[in-house]
mmCIF file of the C-alpha atoms, coordinates in Angstrom:
data_MODEL
# 
_entry.id   MODEL 
# 
loop_
_atom_site.group_PDB 
_atom_site.id 
_atom_site.type_symbol 
_atom_site.label_atom_id 
_atom_site.label_alt_id 
_atom_site.label_comp_id 
_atom_site.label_asym_id 
_atom_site.label_entity_id 
_atom_site.label_seq_id 
_atom_site.pdbx_PDB_ins_code 
_atom_site.Cartn_x 
_atom_site.Cartn_y 
_atom_site.Cartn_z 
_atom_site.occupancy 
_atom_site.B_iso_or_equiv 
_atom_site.pdbx_formal_charge 
_atom_site.auth_seq_id 
_atom_site.auth_comp_id 
_atom_site.auth_asym_id 
_atom_site.auth_atom_id 
_atom_site.pdbx_PDB_model_num 
ATOM 1   C CA . UNK A 1 1   ? -12.491 -201.442 -273.283 1.00 0.00 ? 1   UNK A CA 1 
ATOM 2   C CA . UNK A 1 2   ? -9.322  -202.886 -273.285 1.00 0.00 ? 2   UNK A CA 1 
ATOM 3   C CA . UNK A 1 3   ? -6.466  -201.568 -271.556 1.00 0.00 ? 3   UNK A CA 1 
ATOM 4   C CA . UNK A 1 4   ? -3.893  -200.318 -274.068 1.00 0.00 ? 4   UNK A CA 1 
ATOM 5   C CA . UNK A 1 5   ? -0.341  -198.945 -273.632 1.00 0.00 ? 5   UNK A CA 1 
ATOM 6   C CA . UNK A 1 6   ? -1.915  -195.593 -274.701 1.00 0.00 ? 6   UNK A CA 1 
ATOM 7   C CA . UNK A 1 7   ? -4.270  -195.585 -272.096 1.00 0.00 ? 7   UNK A CA 1 
ATOM 8   C CA . UNK A 1 8   ? -1.852  -196.417 -269.050 1.00 0.00 ? 8   UNK A CA 1 
ATOM 9   C CA . UNK A 1 9   ? 0.070   -193.628 -270.811 1.00 0.00 ? 9   UNK A CA 1 
ATOM 10  C CA . UNK A 1 10  ? -2.754  -191.346 -270.250 1.00 0.00 ? 10  UNK A CA 1 
ATOM 11  C CA . UNK A 1 11  ? -3.238  -192.440 -266.877 1.00 0.00 ? 11  UNK A CA 1 
ATOM 12  C CA . UNK A 1 12  ? 0.456   -192.137 -265.864 1.00 0.00 ? 12  UNK A CA 1 
ATOM 13  C CA . UNK A 1 13  ? 0.436   -188.652 -267.104 1.00 0.00 ? 13  UNK A CA 1 
ATOM 14  C CA . UNK A 1 14  ? -2.826  -187.698 -265.477 1.00 0.00 ? 14  UNK A CA 1 
ATOM 15  C CA . UNK A 1 15  ? -1.701  -188.560 -262.013 1.00 0.00 ? 15  UNK A CA 1 
ATOM 16  C CA . UNK A 1 16  ? 1.748   -187.273 -262.645 1.00 0.00 ? 16  UNK A CA 1 
ATOM 17  C CA . UNK A 1 17  ? 0.266   -183.811 -263.329 1.00 0.00 ? 17  UNK A CA 1 
ATOM 18  C CA . UNK A 1 18  ? -1.681  -184.353 -260.335 1.00 0.00 ? 18  UNK A CA 1 
ATOM 19  C CA . UNK A 1 19  ? 1.177   -184.845 -258.230 1.00 0.00 ? 19  UNK A CA 1 
ATOM 20  C CA . UNK A 1 20  ? 0.887   -188.848 -258.026 1.00 0.00 ? 20  UNK A CA 1 
ATOM 21  C CA . UNK A 1 21  ? -0.926  -191.193 -256.544 1.00 0.00 ? 21  UNK A CA 1 
ATOM 22  C CA . UNK A 1 22  ? -2.565  -190.098 -252.991 1.00 0.00 ? 22  UNK A CA 1 
ATOM 23  C CA . UNK A 1 23  ? -1.244  -192.398 -249.943 1.00 0.00 ? 23  UNK A CA 1 
ATOM 24  C CA . UNK A 1 24  ? -4.090  -193.322 -247.431 1.00 0.00 ? 24  UNK A CA 1 
ATOM 25  C CA . UNK A 1 25  ? -1.217  -193.019 -244.556 1.00 0.00 ? 25  UNK A CA 1 
ATOM 26  C CA . UNK A 1 26  ? -0.887  -189.209 -244.822 1.00 0.00 ? 26  UNK A CA 1 
ATOM 27  C CA . UNK A 1 27  ? -3.760  -187.327 -242.656 1.00 0.00 ? 27  UNK A CA 1 
ATOM 28  C CA . UNK A 1 28  ? -4.379  -185.611 -239.528 1.00 0.00 ? 28  UNK A CA 1 
ATOM 29  C CA . UNK A 1 29  ? -7.674  -185.673 -237.525 1.00 0.00 ? 29  UNK A CA 1 
ATOM 30  C CA . UNK A 1 30  ? -8.037  -182.933 -234.953 1.00 0.00 ? 30  UNK A CA 1 
ATOM 31  C CA . UNK A 1 31  ? -10.739 -182.897 -232.402 1.00 0.00 ? 31  UNK A CA 1 
ATOM 32  C CA . UNK A 1 32  ? -11.839 -179.430 -231.141 1.00 0.00 ? 32  UNK A CA 1 
ATOM 33  C CA . UNK A 1 33  ? -12.200 -179.827 -227.447 1.00 0.00 ? 33  UNK A CA 1 
ATOM 34  C CA . UNK A 1 34  ? -16.106 -179.949 -226.577 1.00 0.00 ? 34  UNK A CA 1 
ATOM 35  C CA . UNK A 1 35  ? -17.503 -176.929 -224.319 1.00 0.00 ? 35  UNK A CA 1 
ATOM 36  C CA . UNK A 1 36  ? -17.928 -179.160 -221.280 1.00 0.00 ? 36  UNK A CA 1 
ATOM 37  C CA . UNK A 1 37  ? -14.386 -180.210 -221.379 1.00 0.00 ? 37  UNK A CA 1 
ATOM 38  C CA . UNK A 1 38  ? -12.862 -176.782 -221.686 1.00 0.00 ? 38  UNK A CA 1 
ATOM 39  C CA . UNK A 1 39  ? -10.542 -176.683 -218.404 1.00 0.00 ? 39  UNK A CA 1 
ATOM 40  C CA . UNK A 1 40  ? -10.590 -180.210 -217.640 1.00 0.00 ? 40  UNK A CA 1 
ATOM 41  C CA . UNK A 1 41  ? -7.163  -181.478 -216.603 1.00 0.00 ? 41  UNK A CA 1 
ATOM 42  C CA . UNK A 1 42  ? -8.252  -184.720 -218.640 1.00 0.00 ? 42  UNK A CA 1 
ATOM 43  C CA . UNK A 1 43  ? -8.307  -182.880 -221.966 1.00 0.00 ? 43  UNK A CA 1 
ATOM 44  C CA . UNK A 1 44  ? -5.610  -183.783 -224.418 1.00 0.00 ? 44  UNK A CA 1 
ATOM 45  C CA . UNK A 1 45  ? -7.602  -183.440 -228.056 1.00 0.00 ? 45  UNK A CA 1 
ATOM 46  C CA . UNK A 1 46  ? -5.480  -180.490 -228.572 1.00 0.00 ? 46  UNK A CA 1 
ATOM 47  C CA . UNK A 1 47  ? -1.973  -181.790 -227.680 1.00 0.00 ? 47  UNK A CA 1 
ATOM 48  C CA . UNK A 1 48  ? -2.190  -185.812 -228.302 1.00 0.00 ? 48  UNK A CA 1 
ATOM 49  C CA . UNK A 1 49  ? -5.256  -187.274 -229.934 1.00 0.00 ? 49  UNK A CA 1 
ATOM 50  C CA . UNK A 1 50  ? -4.301  -185.805 -233.580 1.00 0.00 ? 50  UNK A CA 1 
ATOM 51  C CA . UNK A 1 51  ? -0.582  -187.709 -233.305 1.00 0.00 ? 51  UNK A CA 1 
ATOM 52  C CA . UNK A 1 52  ? -2.318  -191.292 -232.134 1.00 0.00 ? 52  UNK A CA 1 
ATOM 53  C CA . UNK A 1 53  ? -5.491  -191.708 -234.602 1.00 0.00 ? 53  UNK A CA 1 
ATOM 54  C CA . UNK A 1 54  ? -4.375  -194.507 -236.240 1.00 0.00 ? 54  UNK A CA 1 
ATOM 55  C CA . UNK A 1 55  ? -7.431  -195.321 -238.605 1.00 0.00 ? 55  UNK A CA 1 
ATOM 56  C CA . UNK A 1 56  ? -9.800  -192.538 -240.183 1.00 0.00 ? 56  UNK A CA 1 
ATOM 57  C CA . UNK A 1 57  ? -11.866 -192.905 -243.118 1.00 0.00 ? 57  UNK A CA 1 
ATOM 58  C CA . UNK A 1 58  ? -12.994 -189.857 -244.999 1.00 0.00 ? 58  UNK A CA 1 
ATOM 59  C CA . UNK A 1 59  ? -16.867 -190.157 -244.735 1.00 0.00 ? 59  UNK A CA 1 
ATOM 60  C CA . UNK A 1 60  ? -18.884 -190.380 -247.681 1.00 0.00 ? 60  UNK A CA 1 
ATOM 61  C CA . UNK A 1 61  ? -22.702 -188.923 -248.339 1.00 0.00 ? 61  UNK A CA 1 
ATOM 62  C CA . UNK A 1 62  ? -25.925 -190.699 -249.744 1.00 0.00 ? 62  UNK A CA 1 
ATOM 63  C CA . UNK A 1 63  ? -29.222 -189.079 -250.532 1.00 0.00 ? 63  UNK A CA 1 
ATOM 64  C CA . UNK A 1 64  ? -32.973 -190.454 -249.799 1.00 0.00 ? 64  UNK A CA 1 
ATOM 65  C CA . UNK A 1 65  ? -34.931 -189.825 -252.651 1.00 0.00 ? 65  UNK A CA 1 
ATOM 66  C CA . UNK A 1 66  ? -38.263 -190.097 -253.807 1.00 0.00 ? 66  UNK A CA 1 
ATOM 67  C CA . UNK A 1 67  ? -40.455 -189.519 -256.736 1.00 0.00 ? 67  UNK A CA 1 
ATOM 68  C CA . UNK A 1 68  ? -42.392 -186.735 -257.975 1.00 0.00 ? 68  UNK A CA 1 
ATOM 69  C CA . UNK A 1 69  ? -45.662 -187.371 -259.920 1.00 0.00 ? 69  UNK A CA 1 
ATOM 70  C CA . UNK A 1 70  ? -45.404 -185.717 -263.278 1.00 0.00 ? 70  UNK A CA 1 
ATOM 71  C CA . UNK A 1 71  ? -46.353 -186.426 -266.799 1.00 0.00 ? 71  UNK A CA 1 
ATOM 72  C CA . UNK A 1 72  ? -43.739 -188.502 -268.793 1.00 0.00 ? 72  UNK A CA 1 
ATOM 73  C CA . UNK A 1 73  ? -41.212 -190.704 -267.359 1.00 0.00 ? 73  UNK A CA 1 
ATOM 74  C CA . UNK A 1 74  ? -40.851 -191.131 -263.548 1.00 0.00 ? 74  UNK A CA 1 
ATOM 75  C CA . UNK A 1 75  ? -37.538 -189.381 -261.920 1.00 0.00 ? 75  UNK A CA 1 
ATOM 76  C CA . UNK A 1 76  ? -36.074 -189.804 -258.491 1.00 0.00 ? 76  UNK A CA 1 
ATOM 77  C CA . UNK A 1 77  ? -35.226 -186.649 -256.599 1.00 0.00 ? 77  UNK A CA 1 
ATOM 78  C CA . UNK A 1 78  ? -33.087 -186.159 -253.744 1.00 0.00 ? 78  UNK A CA 1 
ATOM 79  C CA . UNK A 1 79  ? -34.948 -184.622 -250.518 1.00 0.00 ? 79  UNK A CA 1 
ATOM 80  C CA . UNK A 1 80  ? -32.399 -185.234 -247.813 1.00 0.00 ? 80  UNK A CA 1 
ATOM 81  C CA . UNK A 1 81  ? -28.780 -185.877 -247.255 1.00 0.00 ? 81  UNK A CA 1 
ATOM 82  C CA . UNK A 1 82  ? -27.631 -188.781 -245.062 1.00 0.00 ? 82  UNK A CA 1 
ATOM 83  C CA . UNK A 1 83  ? -24.335 -189.148 -243.031 1.00 0.00 ? 83  UNK A CA 1 
ATOM 84  C CA . UNK A 1 84  ? -22.908 -192.333 -241.799 1.00 0.00 ? 84  UNK A CA 1 
ATOM 85  C CA . UNK A 1 85  ? -21.452 -192.702 -238.163 1.00 0.00 ? 85  UNK A CA 1 
ATOM 86  C CA . UNK A 1 86  ? -17.748 -192.536 -238.255 1.00 0.00 ? 86  UNK A CA 1 
ATOM 87  C CA . UNK A 1 87  ? -15.502 -194.881 -236.574 1.00 0.00 ? 87  UNK A CA 1 
ATOM 88  C CA . UNK A 1 88  ? -11.775 -193.473 -235.379 1.00 0.00 ? 88  UNK A CA 1 
ATOM 89  C CA . UNK A 1 89  ? -9.232  -195.644 -234.017 1.00 0.00 ? 89  UNK A CA 1 
ATOM 90  C CA . UNK A 1 90  ? -6.674  -194.392 -231.612 1.00 0.00 ? 90  UNK A CA 1 
ATOM 91  C CA . UNK A 1 91  ? -3.556  -195.992 -229.937 1.00 0.00 ? 91  UNK A CA 1 
ATOM 92  C CA . UNK A 1 92  ? -3.183  -195.565 -226.329 1.00 0.00 ? 92  UNK A CA 1 
ATOM 93  C CA . UNK A 1 93  ? -0.133  -194.056 -224.688 1.00 0.00 ? 93  UNK A CA 1 
ATOM 94  C CA . UNK A 1 94  ? 1.027   -195.824 -221.472 1.00 0.00 ? 94  UNK A CA 1 
ATOM 95  C CA . UNK A 1 95  ? -0.444  -193.265 -219.506 1.00 0.00 ? 95  UNK A CA 1 
ATOM 96  C CA . UNK A 1 96  ? -3.989  -194.101 -220.820 1.00 0.00 ? 96  UNK A CA 1 
ATOM 97  C CA . UNK A 1 97  ? -4.741  -190.352 -221.447 1.00 0.00 ? 97  UNK A CA 1 
ATOM 98  C CA . UNK A 1 98  ? -6.594  -191.242 -224.477 1.00 0.00 ? 98  UNK A CA 1 
ATOM 99  C CA . UNK A 1 99  ? -9.115  -193.352 -222.830 1.00 0.00 ? 99  UNK A CA 1 
ATOM 100 C CA . UNK A 1 100 ? -9.055  -191.114 -219.945 1.00 0.00 ? 100 UNK A CA 1 
ATOM 101 C CA . UNK A 1 101 ? -10.299 -187.999 -222.471 1.00 0.00 ? 101 UNK A CA 1 
ATOM 102 C CA . UNK A 1 102 ? -13.092 -190.241 -223.945 1.00 0.00 ? 102 UNK A CA 1 
ATOM 103 C CA . UNK A 1 103 ? -13.788 -191.477 -220.437 1.00 0.00 ? 103 UNK A CA 1 
ATOM 104 C CA . UNK A 1 104 ? -14.649 -187.551 -219.556 1.00 0.00 ? 104 UNK A CA 1 
ATOM 105 C CA . UNK A 1 105 ? -16.208 -186.835 -222.753 1.00 0.00 ? 105 UNK A CA 1 
ATOM 106 C CA . UNK A 1 106 ? -18.882 -189.497 -222.593 1.00 0.00 ? 106 UNK A CA 1 
ATOM 107 C CA . UNK A 1 107 ? -19.366 -188.580 -218.775 1.00 0.00 ? 107 UNK A CA 1 
ATOM 108 C CA . UNK A 1 108 ? -19.893 -184.797 -219.702 1.00 0.00 ? 108 UNK A CA 1 
ATOM 109 C CA . UNK A 1 109 ? -22.483 -186.275 -222.209 1.00 0.00 ? 109 UNK A CA 1 
ATOM 110 C CA . UNK A 1 110 ? -24.397 -188.118 -219.507 1.00 0.00 ? 110 UNK A CA 1 
ATOM 111 C CA . UNK A 1 111 ? -23.130 -187.271 -215.749 1.00 0.00 ? 111 UNK A CA 1 
ATOM 112 C CA . UNK A 1 112 ? -23.229 -189.910 -213.210 1.00 0.00 ? 112 UNK A CA 1 
ATOM 113 C CA . UNK A 1 113 ? -26.194 -188.956 -210.786 1.00 0.00 ? 113 UNK A CA 1 
ATOM 114 C CA . UNK A 1 114 ? -26.287 -190.519 -206.973 1.00 0.00 ? 114 UNK A CA 1 
ATOM 115 C CA . UNK A 1 115 ? -29.578 -192.000 -208.155 1.00 0.00 ? 115 UNK A CA 1 
ATOM 116 C CA . UNK A 1 116 ? -28.492 -193.362 -211.274 1.00 0.00 ? 116 UNK A CA 1 
ATOM 117 C CA . UNK A 1 117 ? -31.205 -191.621 -213.281 1.00 0.00 ? 117 UNK A CA 1 
ATOM 118 C CA . UNK A 1 118 ? -30.628 -191.105 -216.686 1.00 0.00 ? 118 UNK A CA 1 
ATOM 119 C CA . UNK A 1 119 ? -29.558 -187.318 -217.067 1.00 0.00 ? 119 UNK A CA 1 
ATOM 120 C CA . UNK A 1 120 ? -28.393 -185.866 -220.404 1.00 0.00 ? 120 UNK A CA 1 
ATOM 121 C CA . UNK A 1 121 ? -26.422 -182.667 -220.999 1.00 0.00 ? 121 UNK A CA 1 
ATOM 122 C CA . UNK A 1 122 ? -27.424 -179.854 -223.428 1.00 0.00 ? 122 UNK A CA 1 
ATOM 123 C CA . UNK A 1 123 ? -26.492 -180.957 -226.714 1.00 0.00 ? 123 UNK A CA 1 
ATOM 124 C CA . UNK A 1 124 ? -24.616 -177.679 -227.538 1.00 0.00 ? 124 UNK A CA 1 
ATOM 125 C CA . UNK A 1 125 ? -22.325 -178.394 -224.453 1.00 0.00 ? 125 UNK A CA 1 
ATOM 126 C CA . UNK A 1 126 ? -21.240 -181.637 -225.806 1.00 0.00 ? 126 UNK A CA 1 
ATOM 127 C CA . UNK A 1 127 ? -20.729 -181.318 -229.562 1.00 0.00 ? 127 UNK A CA 1 
ATOM 128 C CA . UNK A 1 128 ? -17.474 -180.388 -231.179 1.00 0.00 ? 128 UNK A CA 1 
ATOM 129 C CA . UNK A 1 129 ? -16.194 -179.751 -234.583 1.00 0.00 ? 129 UNK A CA 1 
ATOM 130 C CA . UNK A 1 130 ? -13.863 -182.544 -236.072 1.00 0.00 ? 130 UNK A CA 1 
ATOM 131 C CA . UNK A 1 131 ? -11.276 -181.769 -238.925 1.00 0.00 ? 131 UNK A CA 1 
ATOM 132 C CA . UNK A 1 132 ? -9.947  -184.338 -240.986 1.00 0.00 ? 132 UNK A CA 1 
ATOM 133 C CA . UNK A 1 133 ? -6.966  -183.244 -243.231 1.00 0.00 ? 133 UNK A CA 1 
ATOM 134 C CA . UNK A 1 134 ? -5.421  -185.275 -246.239 1.00 0.00 ? 134 UNK A CA 1 
ATOM 135 C CA . UNK A 1 135 ? -1.929  -184.348 -246.797 1.00 0.00 ? 135 UNK A CA 1 
ATOM 136 C CA . UNK A 1 136 ? 0.856   -184.890 -249.204 1.00 0.00 ? 136 UNK A CA 1 
ATOM 137 C CA . UNK A 1 137 ? 4.266   -186.178 -248.993 1.00 0.00 ? 137 UNK A CA 1 
ATOM 138 C CA . UNK A 1 138 ? 5.406   -182.901 -247.994 1.00 0.00 ? 138 UNK A CA 1 
ATOM 139 C CA . UNK A 1 139 ? 2.696   -182.701 -245.280 1.00 0.00 ? 139 UNK A CA 1 
ATOM 140 C CA . UNK A 1 140 ? 0.803   -180.332 -246.813 1.00 0.00 ? 140 UNK A CA 1 
ATOM 141 C CA . UNK A 1 141 ? -2.981  -180.027 -246.568 1.00 0.00 ? 141 UNK A CA 1 
ATOM 142 C CA . UNK A 1 142 ? -4.279  -180.950 -249.958 1.00 0.00 ? 142 UNK A CA 1 
ATOM 143 C CA . UNK A 1 143 ? -7.799  -182.000 -248.926 1.00 0.00 ? 143 UNK A CA 1 
ATOM 144 C CA . UNK A 1 144 ? -9.881  -181.254 -245.851 1.00 0.00 ? 144 UNK A CA 1 
ATOM 145 C CA . UNK A 1 145 ? -13.392 -181.458 -244.478 1.00 0.00 ? 145 UNK A CA 1 
ATOM 146 C CA . UNK A 1 146 ? -14.975 -180.857 -240.796 1.00 0.00 ? 146 UNK A CA 1 
ATOM 147 C CA . UNK A 1 147 ? -17.550 -182.737 -239.222 1.00 0.00 ? 147 UNK A CA 1 
ATOM 148 C CA . UNK A 1 148 ? -19.975 -180.298 -237.840 1.00 0.00 ? 148 UNK A CA 1 
ATOM 149 C CA . UNK A 1 149 ? -21.633 -181.222 -234.201 1.00 0.00 ? 149 UNK A CA 1 
ATOM 150 C CA . UNK A 1 150 ? -19.892 -184.311 -233.807 1.00 0.00 ? 150 UNK A CA 1 
ATOM 151 C CA . UNK A 1 151 ? -19.752 -186.085 -230.780 1.00 0.00 ? 151 UNK A CA 1 
ATOM 152 C CA . UNK A 1 152 ? -18.837 -189.875 -229.659 1.00 0.00 ? 152 UNK A CA 1 
ATOM 153 C CA . UNK A 1 153 ? -21.811 -192.461 -229.330 1.00 0.00 ? 153 UNK A CA 1 
ATOM 154 C CA . UNK A 1 154 ? -19.900 -195.945 -229.227 1.00 0.00 ? 154 UNK A CA 1 
ATOM 155 C CA . UNK A 1 155 ? -16.532 -196.841 -227.167 1.00 0.00 ? 155 UNK A CA 1 
ATOM 156 C CA . UNK A 1 156 ? -15.859 -200.204 -228.389 1.00 0.00 ? 156 UNK A CA 1 
ATOM 157 C CA . UNK A 1 157 ? -14.374 -202.468 -225.830 1.00 0.00 ? 157 UNK A CA 1 
ATOM 158 C CA . UNK A 1 158 ? -10.490 -202.556 -225.944 1.00 0.00 ? 158 UNK A CA 1 
ATOM 159 C CA . UNK A 1 159 ? -9.155  -206.490 -225.548 1.00 0.00 ? 159 UNK A CA 1 
ATOM 160 C CA . UNK A 1 160 ? -6.387  -207.073 -223.085 1.00 0.00 ? 160 UNK A CA 1 
ATOM 161 C CA . UNK A 1 161 ? -4.958  -210.617 -222.551 1.00 0.00 ? 161 UNK A CA 1 
ATOM 162 C CA . UNK A 1 162 ? -1.562  -211.892 -221.321 1.00 0.00 ? 162 UNK A CA 1 
ATOM 163 C CA . UNK A 1 163 ? -1.452  -213.970 -224.229 1.00 0.00 ? 163 UNK A CA 1 
ATOM 164 C CA . UNK A 1 164 ? -0.998  -210.671 -226.728 1.00 0.00 ? 164 UNK A CA 1 
ATOM 165 C CA . UNK A 1 165 ? 1.975   -208.023 -227.042 1.00 0.00 ? 165 UNK A CA 1 
ATOM 166 C CA . UNK A 1 166 ? -0.114  -205.742 -229.332 1.00 0.00 ? 166 UNK A CA 1 
ATOM 167 C CA . UNK A 1 167 ? -0.394  -202.280 -229.200 1.00 0.00 ? 167 UNK A CA 1 
ATOM 168 C CA . UNK A 1 168 ? -3.765  -201.320 -227.244 1.00 0.00 ? 168 UNK A CA 1 
ATOM 169 C CA . UNK A 1 169 ? -6.189  -199.623 -229.396 1.00 0.00 ? 169 UNK A CA 1 
ATOM 170 C CA . UNK A 1 170 ? -9.567  -197.590 -228.731 1.00 0.00 ? 170 UNK A CA 1 
ATOM 171 C CA . UNK A 1 171 ? -12.209 -197.416 -231.399 1.00 0.00 ? 171 UNK A CA 1 
ATOM 172 C CA . UNK A 1 172 ? -14.649 -194.562 -231.004 1.00 0.00 ? 172 UNK A CA 1 
ATOM 173 C CA . UNK A 1 173 ? -17.922 -194.042 -233.146 1.00 0.00 ? 173 UNK A CA 1 
ATOM 174 C CA . UNK A 1 174 ? -18.976 -190.376 -233.846 1.00 0.00 ? 174 UNK A CA 1 
ATOM 175 C CA . UNK A 1 175 ? -22.269 -189.136 -234.899 1.00 0.00 ? 175 UNK A CA 1 
ATOM 176 C CA . UNK A 1 176 ? -22.576 -185.826 -236.320 1.00 0.00 ? 176 UNK A CA 1 
ATOM 177 C CA . UNK A 1 177 ? -24.985 -183.720 -238.420 1.00 0.00 ? 177 UNK A CA 1 
ATOM 178 C CA . UNK A 1 178 ? -22.886 -183.240 -241.533 1.00 0.00 ? 178 UNK A CA 1 
ATOM 179 C CA . UNK A 1 179 ? -19.680 -182.719 -242.902 1.00 0.00 ? 179 UNK A CA 1 
ATOM 180 C CA . UNK A 1 180 ? -18.797 -179.965 -244.933 1.00 0.00 ? 180 UNK A CA 1 
ATOM 181 C CA . UNK A 1 181 ? -15.493 -179.331 -247.261 1.00 0.00 ? 181 UNK A CA 1 
ATOM 182 C CA . UNK A 1 182 ? -13.110 -177.097 -245.375 1.00 0.00 ? 182 UNK A CA 1 
ATOM 183 C CA . UNK A 1 183 ? -11.298 -174.754 -247.731 1.00 0.00 ? 183 UNK A CA 1 
ATOM 184 C CA . UNK A 1 184 ? -10.063 -172.252 -244.895 1.00 0.00 ? 184 UNK A CA 1 
ATOM 185 C CA . UNK A 1 185 ? -6.357  -171.296 -245.640 1.00 0.00 ? 185 UNK A CA 1 
ATOM 186 C CA . UNK A 1 186 ? -3.592  -173.420 -243.636 1.00 0.00 ? 186 UNK A CA 1 
# 
């Protein structure tokens, strides 16, 4: 289909009716404090991580499908939902409180023992909810979702060097059981 002035006018009209084109740089990520970190002096999730979340892709969803034998054409039917791991990136402050928070979270999942024998905490004690809000140009929430039973599974290396003057960032990959649309009022 050829793009015509009429098509562009319809697109422009639709976007204007919907408040304009959404900007990808207006969002907020809130990580609820995992149960094992409540009361921990290293806990900054409520006060600081939302502000310094540098990169936060909205997660997707896919369905695993299979066929069911029947008379007629073969159809695919979904039988389970799949959710990919999510990587969030954070700027680090000079005090490194962001790294300290995630160090504590990882340590709460698998506490260090004297025998160095692997020991893992109960899942309910380290999973939490992560809320991701898309904001409009007036900083009002227009879309929100919650990652259910989220916890960190990978903390990437942080590259430091005398030849660099870049801001130090921390990338954390999270696993979660599912995400749900969050229509709770603001």
